[in-house]
N, CA, C and O atoms as a Tripos MOL2 file, in Angstrom:
@<TRIPOS>MOLECULE
protein
  272   271    68     0     0
PROTEIN
NO_CHARGES

@<TRIPOS>ATOM
      1 N           5.0290    6.7120  -10.7110 N.3       1 MET1
      2 CA          4.5070    5.9360   -9.6120 C.3       1 MET1
      3 C           3.1150    5.4470   -9.9840 C.2       1 MET1
      4 O           2.3230    6.1940  -10.5580 O.2       1 MET1
      5 N           2.8210    4.2090   -9.6630 N.am      2 LYS2
      6 CA          1.4840    3.6700   -9.8960 C.3       2 LYS2
      7 C           0.5680    4.2200   -8.8160 C.2       2 LYS2
      8 O           0.7710    3.9780   -7.6260 O.2       2 LYS2
      9 N          -0.4290    4.9530   -9.2430 N.am      3 LEU3
     10 CA         -1.3610    5.5360   -8.2910 C.3       3 LEU3
     11 C          -2.1800    4.4490   -7.6270 C.2       3 LEU3
     12 O          -2.4710    3.4160   -8.2300 O.2       3 LEU3
     13 N          -2.5490    4.6920   -6.3820 N.am      4 GLY4
     14 CA         -3.4340    3.7790   -5.6900 C.3       4 GLY4
     15 C          -2.7650    2.6580   -4.9260 C.2       4 GLY4
     16 O          -3.4450    1.7520   -4.4430 O.2       4 GLY4
     17 N          -1.4580    2.6960   -4.8050 N.am      5 ARG5
     18 CA         -0.7580    1.6910   -3.9980 C.3       5 ARG5
     19 C          -0.0170    2.3910   -2.8750 C.2       5 ARG5
     20 O           0.6470    3.4080   -3.0750 O.2       5 ARG5
     21 N          -0.1480    1.8170   -1.6900 N.am      6 HIS6
     22 CA          0.5550    2.3110   -0.5090 C.3       6 HIS6
     23 C           1.1710    1.0960    0.1700 C.2       6 HIS6
     24 O           0.5920    0.0090    0.1640 O.2       6 HIS6
     25 N           2.3450    1.2860    0.7530 N.am      7 ILE7
     26 CA          3.0420    0.1600    1.3770 C.3       7 ILE7
     27 C           3.2730    0.4320    2.8580 C.2       7 ILE7
     28 O           3.6300    1.5400    3.2580 O.2       7 ILE7
     29 N           3.0600   -0.6070    3.6590 N.am      8 CYS8
     30 CA          3.3000   -0.5170    5.0950 C.3       8 CYS8
     31 C           4.8100   -0.5980    5.3310 C.2       8 CYS8
     32 O           5.4590   -1.5510    4.9000 O.2       8 CYS8
     33 N           5.3560    0.3900    6.0050 N.am      9 THR9
     34 CA          6.7970    0.4020    6.2610 C.3       9 THR9
     35 C           7.1930   -0.5490    7.3840 C.2       9 THR9
     36 O           8.3810   -0.7410    7.6450 O.2       9 THR9
     37 N           6.2070   -1.1450    8.0480 N.am     10 GLU10
     38 CA          6.4850   -2.1180    9.1050 C.3      10 GLU10
     39 C           6.5790   -3.5400    8.5600 C.2      10 GLU10
     40 O           7.4540   -4.3050    8.9670 O.2      10 GLU10
     41 N           5.6700   -3.9040    7.6260 N.am     11 CYS11
     42 CA          5.6220   -5.3080    7.1870 C.3      11 CYS11
     43 C           5.6210   -5.4820    5.6720 C.2      11 CYS11
     44 O           5.5690   -6.6100    5.1820 O.2      11 CYS11
     45 N           5.6770   -4.3810    4.9230 N.am     12 ASN12
     46 CA          5.7080   -4.3880    3.4580 C.3      12 ASN12
     47 C           4.4070   -4.8270    2.7970 C.2      12 ASN12
     48 O           4.4030   -5.1560    1.6110 O.2      12 ASN12
     49 N           3.3030   -4.8390    3.5410 N.am     13 THR13
     50 CA          2.0140   -5.1400    2.9390 C.3      13 THR13
     51 C           1.6260   -3.9890    2.0230 C.2      13 THR13
     52 O           1.7670   -2.8230    2.3900 O.2      13 THR13
     53 N           1.1360   -4.3150    0.8290 N.am     14 ILE14
     54 CA          0.7170   -3.2860   -0.1090 C.3      14 ILE14
     55 C          -0.7950   -3.1620   -0.0640 C.2      14 ILE14
     56 O          -1.5140   -4.1520   -0.2040 O.2      14 ILE14
     57 N          -1.2760   -1.9330    0.1330 N.am     15 TYR15
     58 CA         -2.7070   -1.6360    0.0760 C.3      15 TYR15
     59 C          -2.9860   -1.1170   -1.3240 C.2      15 TYR15
     60 O          -2.5240   -0.0390   -1.7000 O.2      15 TYR15
     61 N          -3.7310   -1.8760   -2.0810 N.am     16 GLU16
     62 CA         -4.0700   -1.4810   -3.4510 C.3      16 GLU16
     63 C          -5.4880   -0.9490   -3.4690 C.2      16 GLU16
     64 O          -6.4290   -1.6280   -3.0570 O.2      16 GLU16
     65 N          -5.6280    0.2740   -3.9520 N.am     17 GLU17
     66 CA         -6.9470    0.8800   -4.0330 C.3      17 GLU17
     67 C          -7.7680    0.2060   -5.1300 C.2      17 GLU17
     68 O          -7.2230   -0.4080   -6.0470 O.2      17 GLU17
     69 N          -9.0810    0.3330   -5.0160 N.am     18 PRO18
     70 CA         -9.9580   -0.2820   -6.0110 C.3      18 PRO18
     71 C          -9.8530    0.4130   -7.3590 C.2      18 PRO18
     72 O          -9.4740    1.5810   -7.4540 O.2      18 PRO18
     73 N         -10.1950   -0.3270   -8.3850 N.am     19 ASN19
     74 CA        -10.3760    0.2630   -9.7070 C.3      19 ASN19
     75 C         -11.5700   -0.4330  -10.3460 C.2      19 ASN19
     76 O         -12.2340   -1.2400   -9.6950 O.2      19 ASN19
     77 N         -11.8450   -0.1400  -11.5760 N.am     20 GLU20
     78 CA        -13.0450   -0.6840  -12.1970 C.3      20 GLU20
     79 C         -13.0490   -2.2060  -12.3230 C.2      20 GLU20
     80 O         -14.1170   -2.8000  -12.4650 O.2      20 GLU20
     81 N         -11.8910   -2.8470  -12.2740 N.am     21 THR21
     82 CA        -11.8420   -4.3060  -12.3970 C.3      21 THR21
     83 C         -11.3320   -5.0210  -11.1520 C.2      21 THR21
     84 O         -11.3380   -6.2510  -11.1050 O.2      21 THR21
     85 N         -10.8880   -4.2720  -10.1420 N.am     22 PHE22
     86 CA        -10.2840   -4.8720   -8.9570 C.3      22 PHE22
     87 C         -10.8950   -4.2970   -7.6930 C.2      22 PHE22
     88 O         -10.7490   -3.1060   -7.4180 O.2      22 PHE22
     89 N         -11.5770   -5.1310   -6.9240 N.am     23 ASP23
     90 CA        -12.0800   -4.7360   -5.6000 C.3      23 ASP23
     91 C         -12.8940   -3.4440   -5.5900 C.2      23 ASP23
     92 O         -12.6240   -2.5470   -4.7920 O.2      23 ASP23
     93 N         -13.8660   -3.3470   -6.4510 N.am     24 ALA24
     94 CA        -14.6370   -2.1030   -6.5940 C.3      24 ALA24
     95 C         -15.2500   -1.6010   -5.2840 C.2      24 ALA24
     96 O         -15.4950   -0.4020   -5.1520 O.2      24 ALA24
     97 N         -15.5020   -2.4780   -4.3220 N.am     25 GLY25
     98 CA        -16.1020   -2.0620   -3.0580 C.3      25 GLY25
     99 C         -15.1060   -1.6170   -1.9980 C.2      25 GLY25
    100 O         -15.5100   -1.1580   -0.9290 O.2      25 GLY25
    101 N         -13.8300   -1.7430   -2.2710 N.am     26 LYS26
    102 CA        -12.7880   -1.3880   -1.3050 C.3      26 LYS26
    103 C         -12.6160    0.1360   -1.2350 C.2      26 LYS26
    104 O         -12.7870    0.8290   -2.2380 O.2      26 LYS26
    105 N         -12.2820    0.6420   -0.0670 N.am     27 ALA27
    106 CA        -12.1160    2.0860    0.1270 C.3      27 ALA27
    107 C         -10.7840    2.5860   -0.4260 C.2      27 ALA27
    108 O          -9.7830    1.8690   -0.4280 O.2      27 ALA27
    109 N         -10.7980    3.8310   -0.8920 N.am     28 LYS28
    110 CA         -9.5490    4.4790   -1.2890 C.3      28 LYS28
    111 C          -8.7470    4.7300   -0.0150 C.2      28 LYS28
    112 O          -9.3220    4.9880    1.0430 O.2      28 LYS28
    113 N          -7.4300    4.6560   -0.1140 N.am     29 PHE29
    114 CA         -6.5730    4.7760    1.0640 C.3      29 PHE29
    115 C          -6.8370    6.0670    1.8310 C.2      29 PHE29
    116 O          -6.9480    6.0440    3.0570 O.2      29 PHE29
    117 N          -6.9370    7.1810    1.1330 N.am     30 ASP30
    118 CA         -7.1290    8.4710    1.8040 C.3      30 ASP30
    119 C          -8.4610    8.5660    2.5350 C.2      30 ASP30
    120 O          -8.6160    9.4000    3.4270 O.2      30 ASP30
    121 N          -9.4260    7.7230    2.1690 N.am     31 SER31
    122 CA        -10.7260    7.7810    2.8400 C.3      31 SER31
    123 C         -10.8160    6.8230    4.0360 C.2      31 SER31
    124 O         -11.8370    6.7940    4.7230 O.2      31 SER31
    125 N          -9.7660    6.0430    4.2910 N.am     32 LEU32
    126 CA         -9.7620    5.1650    5.4620 C.3      32 LEU32
    127 C          -9.7120    6.0090    6.7320 C.2      32 LEU32
    128 O          -9.0560    7.0510    6.7650 O.2      32 LEU32
    129 N         -10.3980    5.5640    7.7650 N.am     33 GLU33
    130 CA        -10.3730    6.2850    9.0390 C.3      33 GLU33
    131 C          -8.9570    6.2950    9.6020 C.2      33 GLU33
    132 O          -8.1750    5.3770    9.3550 O.2      33 GLU33
    133 N          -8.6380    7.3230   10.3480 N.am     34 GLU34
    134 CA         -7.3020    7.4310   10.9430 C.3      34 GLU34
    135 C          -7.0200    6.2870   11.9130 C.2      34 GLU34
    136 O          -5.8580    5.9810   12.1790 O.2      34 GLU34
    137 N          -8.0540    5.6560   12.4410 N.am     35 SER35
    138 CA         -7.8850    4.5380   13.3640 C.3      35 SER35
    139 C          -7.6730    3.2000   12.6480 C.2      35 SER35
    140 O          -7.4490    2.1800   13.2980 O.2      35 SER35
    141 N          -7.7430    3.2010   11.2970 N.am     36 TRP36
    142 CA         -7.5490    1.9860   10.5100 C.3      36 TRP36
    143 C          -6.1650    1.3970   10.7860 C.2      36 TRP36
    144 O          -5.1940    2.1330   10.9570 O.2      36 TRP36
    145 N          -6.0820    0.0820   10.8270 N.am     37 LYS37
    146 CA         -4.8110   -0.6030   11.0940 C.3      37 LYS37
    147 C          -4.5090   -1.6340   10.0030 C.2      37 LYS37
    148 O          -5.4170   -2.2510    9.4450 O.2      37 LYS37
    149 N          -3.2510   -1.8040    9.7190 N.am     38 CYS38
    150 CA         -2.7490   -2.8710    8.8550 C.3      38 CYS38
    151 C          -2.9400   -4.1980    9.5950 C.2      38 CYS38
    152 O          -3.1240   -4.2050   10.8120 O.2      38 CYS38
    153 N          -2.8980   -5.2920    8.8880 N.am     39 ASP39
    154 CA         -2.9870   -6.6010    9.5380 C.3      39 ASP39
    155 C          -1.8820   -6.8050   10.5730 C.2      39 ASP39
    156 O          -2.0590   -7.5660   11.5240 O.2      39 ASP39
    157 N          -0.7390   -6.1300   10.3950 N.am     40 CYS40
    158 CA          0.3720   -6.2780   11.3450 C.3      40 CYS40
    159 C           0.1710   -5.4040   12.5840 C.2      40 CYS40
    160 O           0.9300   -5.5090   13.5460 O.2      40 CYS40
    161 N          -0.8510   -4.5410   12.5620 N.am     41 GLY41
    162 CA         -1.1220   -3.6700   13.6920 C.3      41 GLY41
    163 C          -0.6200   -2.2470   13.5170 C.2      41 GLY41
    164 O          -0.9150   -1.3830   14.3420 O.2      41 GLY41
    165 N           0.1320   -1.9920   12.4560 N.am     42 ALA42
    166 CA          0.6450   -0.6400   12.2080 C.3      42 ALA42
    167 C          -0.4920    0.2790   11.7880 C.2      42 ALA42
    168 O          -1.4410   -0.1480   11.1300 O.2      42 ALA42
    169 N          -0.3850    1.5430   12.1740 N.am     43 GLY43
    170 CA         -1.3880    2.5290   11.8270 C.3      43 GLY43
    171 C          -1.2340    3.0370   10.4090 C.2      43 GLY43
    172 O          -0.2290    2.7810    9.7450 O.2      43 GLY43
    173 N          -2.2320    3.7510    9.9640 N.am     44 LYS44
    174 CA         -2.2510    4.3270    8.6220 C.3      44 LYS44
    175 C          -1.0290    5.2260    8.3830 C.2      44 LYS44
    176 O          -0.5540    5.3480    7.2540 O.2      44 LYS44
    177 N          -0.5300    5.8480    9.4460 N.am     45 ASP45
    178 CA          0.6250    6.7370    9.3230 C.3      45 ASP45
    179 C           1.9140    6.0040    8.9700 C.2      45 ASP45
    180 O           2.9030    6.6440    8.6120 O.2      45 ASP45
    181 N           1.9230    4.6800    9.0620 N.am     46 LYS46
    182 CA          3.1130    3.8900    8.7160 C.3      46 LYS46
    183 C           3.1440    3.5120    7.2440 C.2      46 LYS46
    184 O           4.0840    2.8600    6.7910 O.2      46 LYS46
    185 N           2.1170    3.9180    6.4880 N.am     47 TYR47
    186 CA          2.0560    3.6460    5.0500 C.3      47 TYR47
    187 C           2.6000    4.8240    4.2670 C.2      47 TYR47
    188 O           2.5050    5.9720    4.7010 O.2      47 TYR47
    189 N           3.1720    4.5290    3.1070 N.am     48 GLN48
    190 CA          3.6060    5.5740    2.1960 C.3      48 GLN48
    191 C           3.3010    5.1480    0.7610 C.2      48 GLN48
    192 O           3.1680    3.9560    0.4850 O.2      48 GLN48
    193 N           3.1890    6.1180   -0.1580 N.am     49 PRO49
    194 CA          2.9180    5.7650   -1.5480 C.3      49 PRO49
    195 C           3.9860    4.8160   -2.0760 C.2      49 PRO49
    196 O           5.1580    4.9190   -1.7140 O.2      49 PRO49
    197 N           3.5700    3.8980   -2.9310 N.am     50 CYS50
    198 CA          4.4680    2.8680   -3.4290 C.3      50 CYS50
    199 C           4.3810    2.7720   -4.9450 C.2      50 CYS50
    200 O           3.2910    2.8160   -5.5160 O.2      50 CYS50
    201 N           5.5320    2.6420   -5.5920 N.am     51 ALA51
    202 CA          5.5840    2.5270   -7.0430 C.3      51 ALA51
    203 C           5.7870    1.0900   -7.5010 C.2      51 ALA51
    204 O           5.9740    0.8470   -8.6940 O.2      51 ALA51
    205 N           5.7530    0.1410   -6.5870 N.am     52 CYS52
    206 CA          5.9730   -1.2560   -6.9640 C.3      52 CYS52
    207 C           4.8950   -1.7310   -7.9260 C.2      52 CYS52
    208 O           3.7070   -1.4900   -7.7090 O.2      52 CYS52
    209 N           5.3010   -2.3880   -8.9600 N.am     53 VAL53
    210 CA          4.3510   -3.0420   -9.8490 C.3      53 VAL53
    211 C           4.0450   -4.4020   -9.2590 C.2      53 VAL53
    212 O           2.8820   -4.7880   -9.1470 O.2      53 VAL53
    213 N           5.0760   -5.1260   -8.8840 N.am     54 GLU54
    214 CA          4.9260   -6.3820   -8.1690 C.3      54 GLU54
    215 C           6.2350   -6.6560   -7.4410 C.2      54 GLU54
    216 O           7.3000   -6.2360   -7.8930 O.2      54 GLU54
    217 N           6.1580   -7.3430   -6.3380 N.am     55 LEU55
    218 CA          7.3600   -7.6910   -5.5880 C.3      55 LEU55
    219 C           7.8030   -9.0870   -5.9910 C.2      55 LEU55
    220 O           7.0060  -10.0250   -6.0120 O.2      55 LEU55
    221 N           9.0700   -9.2100   -6.3060 N.am     56 LYS56
    222 CA          9.6270  -10.5150   -6.6080 C.3      56 LYS56
    223 C          10.2390  -11.0630   -5.3310 C.2      56 LYS56
    224 O          10.7150  -10.2940   -4.4960 O.2      56 LYS56
    225 N          10.2330  -12.3620   -5.1670 N.am     57 SER57
    226 CA         10.6890  -12.9630   -3.9140 C.3      57 SER57
    227 C          12.1180  -12.5770   -3.5630 C.2      57 SER57
    228 O          12.4540  -12.4910   -2.3820 O.2      57 SER57
    229 N          12.9610  -12.3450   -4.5520 N.am     58 GLU58
    230 CA         14.3540  -12.0000   -4.2660 C.3      58 GLU58
    231 C          14.5730  -10.5010   -4.1700 C.2      58 GLU58
    232 O          15.7080  -10.0530   -4.0040 O.2      58 GLU58
    233 N          13.5050   -9.7180   -4.2720 N.am     59 GLN59
    234 CA         13.6250   -8.2720   -4.3000 C.3      59 GLN59
    235 C          12.6580   -7.6540   -3.3020 C.2      59 GLN59
    236 O          11.4670   -7.9640   -3.3160 O.2      59 GLN59
    237 N          13.1560   -6.7940   -2.4510 N.am     60 GLY60
    238 CA         12.2920   -6.1020   -1.5020 C.3      60 GLY60
    239 C          11.7750   -4.8070   -2.0770 C.2      60 GLY60
    240 O          12.2310   -4.3650   -3.1320 O.2      60 GLY60
    241 N          10.8240   -4.1940   -1.3930 N.am     61 HIS61
    242 CA         10.2560   -2.9500   -1.9100 C.3      61 HIS61
    243 C          11.2780   -1.8310   -1.9540 C.2      61 HIS61
    244 O          11.1230   -0.8950   -2.7390 O.2      61 HIS61
    245 N          12.3150   -1.8980   -1.1370 N.am     62 GLU62
    246 CA         13.3310   -0.8590   -1.1270 C.3      62 GLU62
    247 C          14.0270   -0.7510   -2.4840 C.2      62 GLU62
    248 O          14.5100    0.3180   -2.8570 O.2      62 GLU62
    249 N          14.0740   -1.8710   -3.2230 N.am     63 ASP63
    250 CA         14.7520   -1.8930   -4.5080 C.3      63 ASP63
    251 C          13.8750   -1.4220   -5.6550 C.2      63 ASP63
    252 O          14.3910   -1.0820   -6.7200 O.2      63 ASP63
    253 N          12.5690   -1.3950   -5.4640 N.am     64 CYS64
    254 CA         11.7010   -1.0680   -6.6020 C.3      64 CYS64
    255 C          10.7570    0.0950   -6.3550 C.2      64 CYS64
    256 O          10.0210    0.4770   -7.2650 O.2      64 CYS64
    257 N          10.7480    0.6680   -5.1700 N.am     65 CYS65
    258 CA          9.8220    1.7710   -4.8860 C.3      65 CYS65
    259 C          10.5250    3.1100   -4.9040 C.2      65 CYS65
    260 O          11.6920    3.2330   -4.5320 O.2      65 CYS65
    261 N           9.7910    4.0990   -5.3430 N.am     66 ALA66
    262 CA         10.2370    5.4780   -5.2080 C.3      66 ALA66
    263 C           9.4710    6.0640   -4.0330 C.2      66 ALA66
    264 O           8.2560    6.2490   -4.1120 O.2      66 ALA66
    265 N          10.1580    6.3500   -2.9680 N.am     67 HIS67
    266 CA          9.4910    6.8540   -1.7600 C.3      67 HIS67
    267 C           9.4620    8.3610   -1.7920 C.2      67 HIS67
    268 O          10.3950    9.0120   -2.2620 O.2      67 HIS67
    269 N           8.3690    8.9070   -1.2810 N.am     68 SER68
    270 CA          8.2550   10.3690   -1.2340 C.3      68 SER68
    271 C           8.8520   10.9060    0.0340 C.2      68 SER68
    272 O           8.8490   12.1180    0.2530 O.2      68 SER68
@<TRIPOS>BOND
     1     1     2 1
     2     2     3 1
     3     3     4 2
     4     3     5 am
     5     5     6 1
     6     6     7 1
     7     7     8 2
     8     7     9 am
     9     9    10 1
    10    10    11 1
    11    11    12 2
    12    11    13 am
    13    13    14 1
    14    14    15 1
    15    15    16 2
    16    15    17 am
    17    17    18 1
    18    18    19 1
    19    19    20 2
    20    19    21 am
    21    21    22 1
    22    22    23 1
    23    23    24 2
    24    23    25 am
    25    25    26 1
    26    26    27 1
    27    27    28 2
    28    27    29 am
    29    29    30 1
    30    30    31 1
    31    31    32 2
    32    31    33 am
    33    33    34 1
    34    34    35 1
    35    35    36 2
    36    35    37 am
    37    37    38 1
    38    38    39 1
    39    39    40 2
    40    39    41 am
    41    41    42 1
    42    42    43 1
    43    43    44 2
    44    43    45 am
    45    45    46 1
    46    46    47 1
    47    47    48 2
    48    47    49 am
    49    49    50 1
    50    50    51 1
    51    51    52 2
    52    51    53 am
    53    53    54 1
    54    54    55 1
    55    55    56 2
    56    55    57 am
    57    57    58 1
    58    58    59 1
    59    59    60 2
    60    59    61 am
    61    61    62 1
    62    62    63 1
    63    63    64 2
    64    63    65 am
    65    65    66 1
    66    66    67 1
    67    67    68 2
    68    67    69 am
    69    69    70 1
    70    70    71 1
    71    71    72 2
    72    71    73 am
    73    73    74 1
    74    74    75 1
    75    75    76 2
    76    75    77 am
    77    77    78 1
    78    78    79 1
    79    79    80 2
    80    79    81 am
    81    81    82 1
    82    82    83 1
    83    83    84 2
    84    83    85 am
    85    85    86 1
    86    86    87 1
    87    87    88 2
    88    87    89 am
    89    89    90 1
    90    90    91 1
    91    91    92 2
    92    91    93 am
    93    93    94 1
    94    94    95 1
    95    95    96 2
    96    95    97 am
    97    97    98 1
    98    98    99 1
    99    99   100 2
   100    99   101 am
   101   101   102 1
   102   102   103 1
   103   103   104 2
   104   103   105 am
   105   105   106 1
   106   106   107 1
   107   107   108 2
   108   107   109 am
   109   109   110 1
   110   110   111 1
   111   111   112 2
   112   111   113 am
   113   113   114 1
   114   114   115 1
   115   115   116 2
   116   115   117 am
   117   117   118 1
   118   118   119 1
   119   119   120 2
   120   119   121 am
   121   121   122 1
   122   122   123 1
   123   123   124 2
   124   123   125 am
   125   125   126 1
   126   126   127 1
   127   127   128 2
   128   127   129 am
   129   129   130 1
   130   130   131 1
   131   131   132 2
   132   131   133 am
   133   133   134 1
   134   134   135 1
   135   135   136 2
   136   135   137 am
   137   137   138 1
   138   138   139 1
   139   139   140 2
   140   139   141 am
   141   141   142 1
   142   142   143 1
   143   143   144 2
   144   143   145 am
   145   145   146 1
   146   146   147 1
   147   147   148 2
   148   147   149 am
   149   149   150 1
   150   150   151 1
   151   151   152 2
   152   151   153 am
   153   153   154 1
   154   154   155 1
   155   155   156 2
   156   155   157 am
   157   157   158 1
   158   158   159 1
   159   159   160 2
   160   159   161 am
   161   161   162 1
   162   162   163 1
   163   163   164 2
   164   163   165 am
   165   165   166 1
   166   166   167 1
   167   167   168 2
   168   167   169 am
   169   169   170 1
   170   170   171 1
   171   171   172 2
   172   171   173 am
   173   173   174 1
   174   174   175 1
   175   175   176 2
   176   175   177 am
   177   177   178 1
   178   178   179 1
   179   179   180 2
   180   179   181 am
   181   181   182 1
   182   182   183 1
   183   183   184 2
   184   183   185 am
   185   185   186 1
   186   186   187 1
   187   187   188 2
   188   187   189 am
   189   189   190 1
   190   190   191 1
   191   191   192 2
   192   191   193 am
   193   193   194 1
   194   194   195 1
   195   195   196 2
   196   195   197 am
   197   197   198 1
   198   198   199 1
   199   199   200 2
   200   199   201 am
   201   201   202 1
   202   202   203 1
   203   203   204 2
   204   203   205 am
   205   205   206 1
   206   206   207 1
   207   207   208 2
   208   207   209 am
   209   209   210 1
   210   210   211 1
   211   211   212 2
   212   211   213 am
   213   213   214 1
   214   214   215 1
   215   215   216 2
   216   215   217 am
   217   217   218 1
   218   218   219 1
   219   219   220 2
   220   219   221 am
   221   221   222 1
   222   222   223 1
   223   223   224 2
   224   223   225 am
   225   225   226 1
   226   226   227 1
   227   227   228 2
   228   227   229 am
   229   229   230 1
   230   230   231 1
   231   231   232 2
   232   231   233 am
   233   233   234 1
   234   234   235 1
   235   235   236 2
   236   235   237 am
   237   237   238 1
   238   238   239 1
   239   239   240 2
   240   239   241 am
   241   241   242 1
   242   242   243 1
   243   243   244 2
   244   243   245 am
   245   245   246 1
   246   246   247 1
   247   247   248 2
   248   247   249 am
   249   249   250 1
   250   250   251 1
   251   251   252 2
   252   251   253 am
   253   253   254 1
   254   254   255 1
   255   255   256 2
   256   255   257 am
   257   257   258 1
   258   258   259 1
   259   259   260 2
   260   259   261 am
   261   261   262 1
   262   262   263 1
   263   263   264 2
   264   263   265 am
   265   265   266 1
   266   266   267 1
   267   267   268 2
   268   267   269 am
   269   269   270 1
   270   270   271 1
   271   271   272 2
@<TRIPOS>SUBSTRUCTURE
     1 MET1         2 RESIDUE 1 A MET
     2 LYS2         6 RESIDUE 1 A LYS
     3 LEU3        10 RESIDUE 1 A LEU
     4 GLY4        14 RESIDUE 1 A GLY
     5 ARG5        18 RESIDUE 1 A ARG
     6 HIS6        22 RESIDUE 1 A HIS
     7 ILE7        26 RESIDUE 1 A ILE
     8 CYS8        30 RESIDUE 1 A CYS
     9 THR9        34 RESIDUE 1 A THR
    10 GLU10       38 RESIDUE 1 A GLU
    11 CYS11       42 RESIDUE 1 A CYS
    12 ASN12       46 RESIDUE 1 A ASN
    13 THR13       50 RESIDUE 1 A THR
    14 ILE14       54 RESIDUE 1 A ILE
    15 TYR15       58 RESIDUE 1 A TYR
    16 GLU16       62 RESIDUE 1 A GLU
    17 GLU17       66 RESIDUE 1 A GLU
    18 PRO18       70 RESIDUE 1 A PRO
    19 ASN19       74 RESIDUE 1 A ASN
    20 GLU20       78 RESIDUE 1 A GLU
    21 THR21       82 RESIDUE 1 A THR
    22 PHE22       86 RESIDUE 1 A PHE
    23 ASP23       90 RESIDUE 1 A ASP
    24 ALA24       94 RESIDUE 1 A ALA
    25 GLY25       98 RESIDUE 1 A GLY
    26 LYS26      102 RESIDUE 1 A LYS
    27 ALA27      106 RESIDUE 1 A ALA
    28 LYS28      110 RESIDUE 1 A LYS
    29 PHE29      114 RESIDUE 1 A PHE
    30 ASP30      118 RESIDUE 1 A ASP
    31 SER31      122 RESIDUE 1 A SER
    32 LEU32      126 RESIDUE 1 A LEU
    33 GLU33      130 RESIDUE 1 A GLU
    34 GLU34      134 RESIDUE 1 A GLU
    35 SER35      138 RESIDUE 1 A SER
    36 TRP36      142 RESIDUE 1 A TRP
    37 LYS37      146 RESIDUE 1 A LYS
    38 CYS38      150 RESIDUE 1 A CYS
    39 ASP39      154 RESIDUE 1 A ASP
    40 CYS40      158 RESIDUE 1 A CYS
    41 GLY41      162 RESIDUE 1 A GLY
    42 ALA42      166 RESIDUE 1 A ALA
    43 GLY43      170 RESIDUE 1 A GLY
    44 LYS44      174 RESIDUE 1 A LYS
    45 ASP45      178 RESIDUE 1 A ASP
    46 LYS46      182 RESIDUE 1 A LYS
    47 TYR47      186 RESIDUE 1 A TYR
    48 GLN48      190 RESIDUE 1 A GLN
    49 PRO49      194 RESIDUE 1 A PRO
    50 CYS50      198 RESIDUE 1 A CYS
    51 ALA51      202 RESIDUE 1 A ALA
    52 CYS52      206 RESIDUE 1 A CYS
    53 VAL53      210 RESIDUE 1 A VAL
    54 GLU54      214 RESIDUE 1 A GLU
    55 LEU55      218 RESIDUE 1 A LEU
    56 LYS56      222 RESIDUE 1 A LYS
    57 SER57      226 RESIDUE 1 A SER
    58 GLU58      230 RESIDUE 1 A GLU
    59 GLN59      234 RESIDUE 1 A GLN
    60 GLY60      238 RESIDUE 1 A GLY
    61 HIS61      242 RESIDUE 1 A HIS
    62 GLU62      246 RESIDUE 1 A GLU
    63 ASP63      250 RESIDUE 1 A ASP
    64 CYS64      254 RESIDUE 1 A CYS
    65 CYS65      258 RESIDUE 1 A CYS
    66 ALA66      262 RESIDUE 1 A ALA
    67 HIS67      266 RESIDUE 1 A HIS
    68 SER68      270 RESIDUE 1 A SER
């Protein structure tokens, strides 16, 4: 599983944690407040770790993610 990616089970938005070359100022998922919401309005509890490298238009996350 690629560390640092979480997917919203409501809308499939992927939250990618920062790394040294990508969004260095963004918060790690686990450090987000419990009141944090996805753009779709879903709470942090609706996210789960995601192994997607990238989503292809003809493929949903269900086909490429290993869910815990």
